C-alpha positions in Angstrom: 36.4 141.0 11.6 35.5 138.2 14.1 33.0 138.9 16.9 34.2 139.7 20.4 32.7 136.4 21.6 34.9 134.4 19.1 38.0 136.4 20.2 37.3 135.8 23.9 37.0 132.0 23.1 40.4 132.1 21.3 42.0 134.0 24.2 40.7 131.5 26.7 42.0 128.6 24.5 45.4 130.2 24.2 45.7 130.8 27.9 44.9 127.1 28.6 47.5 126.0 26.1 50.1 128.3 27.7 49.4 126.9 31.1 50.0 123.4 29.7 53.2 124.2 27.8 54.6 126.1 30.8 54.0 123.1 33.1 55.6 120.8 30.6 58.6 123.2 30.3 59.1 123.1 34.1 58.8 119.3 34.2 61.3 118.9 31.3 63.7 121.3 33.0 63.7 119.2 36.2 64.2 115.9 34.3 66.9 117.5 32.0 69.1 118.4 35.0 69.0 114.9 36.4 69.6 113.3 32.9 72.5 115.6 32.2 74.2 114.8 35.5 73.7 111.1 35.0 75.1 111.2 31.4 78.2 113.3 32.4 78.9 111.1 35.5 79.3 108.0 33.3 81.9 109.5 30.9 85.0 108.8 33.1 84.0 105.2 33.5 83.6 104.8 29.7 87.0 106.4 29.2 88.7 104.2 31.8 87.2 101.1 30.2 88.5 102.1 26.8 92.0 102.9 28.2 92.1 99.6 30.0 91.3 97.8 26.7 93.9 99.8 24.8 96.6 99.0 27.4 95.6 95.3 27.5 95.7 95.0 23.8 99.3 95.9 23.8 100.1 92.9 26.1 98.3 90.4 24.0 99.8 89.0 20.8 97.9 87.4 18.0 94.6 88.1 19.7 91.5 86.9 17.8 88.1 88.1 18.9 84.9 88.7 16.7 84.7 92.2 18.0 88.2 93.1 16.7 88.3 91.4 13.3 87.4 93.3 10.2 85.0 91.6 7.9 83.3 92.3 4.5 80.3 94.5 5.1 77.2 93.0 3.6 74.6 94.0 6.1 75.0 97.1 8.3 73.5 97.0 11.8 72.1 100.2 13.1 70.8 100.9 16.6 68.4 103.9 16.3 67.7 105.8 19.6 64.7 108.0 19.5 62.0 109.2 22.0 58.8 107.6 23.0 56.8 110.9 22.9 56.8 113.9 20.7 56.8 117.7 21.6 60.6 117.9 21.5 61.2 120.1 18.5 63.1 118.7 15.5 65.0 116.1 17.6 63.5 113.0 16.0 63.2 114.6 12.6 66.9 115.3 12.4 67.7 111.7 13.4 65.3 110.4 10.6 67.0 112.7 8.1 70.4 111.2 9.1 69.0 107.7 8.6 67.6 108.7 5.1 70.9 110.3 3.9 73.6 108.1 5.5 72.1 104.6 5.7 71.3 102.4 2.8 68.0 100.6 2.4 69.5 97.2 3.1 70.7 98.0 6.6 69.1 96.1 9.6 67.8 98.2 12.5 67.3 97.7 16.2 65.3 100.6 17.7 64.8 102.2 21.1 61.8 104.5 21.2 58.4 104.3 19.7 58.9 107.3 17.4 61.8 105.5 15.7 59.8 102.3 15.4 57.0 104.2 13.7 59.4 105.8 11.3 61.0 102.5 10.3 57.6 101.0 9.8 56.4 103.9 7.6 59.6 103.8 5.4 59.5 99.9 5.2 63.0 99.4 6.5 64.3 96.1 8.0 63.6 96.2 11.7 65.0 93.3 13.7 63.6 94.3 17.1 62.3 97.4 19.0 62.7 98.2 22.7 61.6 100.8 25.2 63.4 102.0 28.3 62.1 103.8 31.3 62.7 107.4 32.3 65.4 106.3 34.7 67.3 104.4 31.9 68.6 101.6 34.1 71.6 99.6 32.9 69.7 96.3 33.0 67.2 97.6 30.4 69.9 98.8 28.0 71.9 95.6 28.5 69.1 93.5 27.0 69.3 95.7 23.9 73.0 95.5 23.7 73.2 91.7 24.2 70.6 91.2 21.5 72.4 93.4 19.1 75.9 92.0 19.7 74.5 88.4 19.4 73.2 89.4 15.9 76.8 90.6 15.2 78.3 87.3 16.5 75.8 85.3 14.4 76.9 87.3 11.3 73.4 88.5 10.7 75.0 92.0 10.6 78.6 93.0 9.9 78.8 96.3 11.7 77.3 97.7 14.9 76.6 101.4 14.6 74.4 103.7 16.7 72.4 106.8 15.6 71.4 109.0 18.5 71.0 112.7 19.5 74.3 113.6 21.0 74.0 116.0 23.9 76.3 119.1 23.4 74.5 121.6 25.6 71.0 122.6 26.5 70.4 124.4 23.2 72.3 122.0 20.9 71.7 118.3 20.2 73.5 116.8 17.3 72.3 113.8 15.3 75.3 111.5 15.4 76.2 108.2 13.6 78.9 106.4 15.8 80.5 103.1 14.7 81.0 100.6 17.6 81.9 97.4 15.9 84.3 96.2 14.7 86.9 97.7 17.0 89.8 97.6 14.6 92.1 99.9 16.6 91.4 100.4 20.3 94.1 103.1 20.7 92.5 105.1 17.9 89.1 104.7 19.6 90.4 106.1 22.9 92.2 109.0 21.2 89.0 109.9 19.3 87.0 109.8 22.5 89.5 112.1 24.2 89.6 114.5 21.3 85.8 114.8 21.2 85.5 115.4 25.0 88.3 118.0 24.8 86.4 119.8 22.0 83.3 119.9 24.2 85.4 121.3 27.1 84.8 118.4 29.4 88.4 117.5 30.1 92.0 118.0 29.1 93.5 115.7 26.5 96.3 113.4 27.8 98.3 111.5 25.2 97.7 107.7 25.4 101.1 106.3 26.2 102.2 102.8 25.7 102.2 100.8 28.9 105.6 99.2 29.3 105.0 97.5 32.6 105.2 93.7 32.9 101.8 92.3 33.8 100.6 88.9 34.9 97.0 88.1 34.0 94.7 85.6 35.7 93.4 83.4 34.2 94.9 84.6 30.9 95.3 87.9 29.1 93.1 86.6 26.3 90.2 85.7 28.7 90.5 89.0 30.5 90.3 91.0 27.3 87.5 88.8 25.9 85.4 89.5 29.0 86.2 93.3 29.0 85.1 93.7 25.4 81.4 92.9 25.9 81.4 95.0 29.0 82.8 97.9 27.1 80.2 97.6 24.3 77.4 97.3 26.9 78.5 100.4 28.7 79.1 102.4 25.6 75.5 101.7 24.4 74.2 102.6 27.8 76.1 105.9 27.8 74.7 106.7 24.4 71.2 106.1 25.6 71.8 108.3 28.6 73.1 111.0 26.3 70.0 110.7 24.1 67.7 111.0 27.2 69.5 114.2 28.2 69.0 115.5 24.7 65.3 114.6 24.7 64.6 116.6 27.9 66.7 119.5 26.8 64.9 119.7 23.4 61.5 119.3 25.0 62.2 122.1 27.5 63.3 124.5 24.7 60.4 123.5 22.5 57.9 124.1 25.4 59.5 127.5 26.3 59.2 128.5 22.7 55.6 127.5 22.6 54.9 129.4 25.8 56.6 132.5 24.4 54.5 132.2 21.2 51.4 131.9 23.3 52.2 135.1 25.2 52.7 137.0 21.9 49.5 135.6 20.5 47.6 136.6 23.6 48.9 140.2 23.2 47.7 140.2 19.6 44.3 138.8 20.4 43.9 141.2 23.3 44.6 144.1 21.0 42.2 142.7 18.4 39.5 142.2 21.1 39.9 145.8 22.3 39.6 147.1 18.8 36.5 144.9 18.1 34.9 146.1 21.4 35.7 149.7 20.6 34.2 149.3 17.1 31.1 147.8 18.6 30.7 150.6 21.1 31.2 153.2 18.4 28.6 151.5 16.2 26.1 151.6 19.1 26.7 155.3 19.7 26.2 156.0 16.0 22.9 154.0 16.0 21.7 155.9 19.0 22.6 159.3 17.6 21.0 158.4 14.3 17.8 157.3 16.0 17.7 160.5 18.1 18.2 162.6 15.0 15.4 160.8 13.1 13.0 161.3 16.0 13.6 165.0 16.0 
């Protein structure tokens, strides 16, 4: 049995750890609420952009754009969104497992987050570039990533644009998700899929996407309007995914730190009981030694 001094040291150490994890839990909870509100606030704009594109596509005949044309897939392009720091449970590990099981070794990666960069380096995968974004996740930061990635697609360095990120479902659930962005073979199907997923998550009612029969005049031309909207849609979609990932990160970290605090509390109870037993045993031993010494003197 360890001495009472050793047990006291462990109790002090666990108390200090509990204070740290409790503070981190409160900080993560505060950041999580802001990140969730920001992520949810951008969903209607993303949906509106997608609906505009789907309606505009109906008005344009024989449209040719690199984002819409299907091509032979030789090199997959993957944007991996992870965290910069750890202590967020299995969030990053689940993303890495998805990469290992769903993505072939020949894929080319662009990464947001230091944890993802380290993983791709360890596994010797093809990393084109890595980026970091601030806690606020400003659009101009993500736009740099998006423009680099789409330029790789336009230069035919990659033949798809897919994103792997932790999808925020609720505070306790973050799903590692692989979402294909380019090519946009069917805009109407993309919109219907977005609406279906949001309905499954209870965010809004599903309205059927009807064909827009109105006559429209486009300035300068319908082709140019659609060509300018497509990059905006891709930029905002990637931005929305990064916001979702940030909300997932703070949620996972809050839950992980709460679990750590609860475990520290349980460990303190066990150590306190062990300390009391050790102290009682030491007192009993001293009484026995005194009684034995008294008996020998008599």
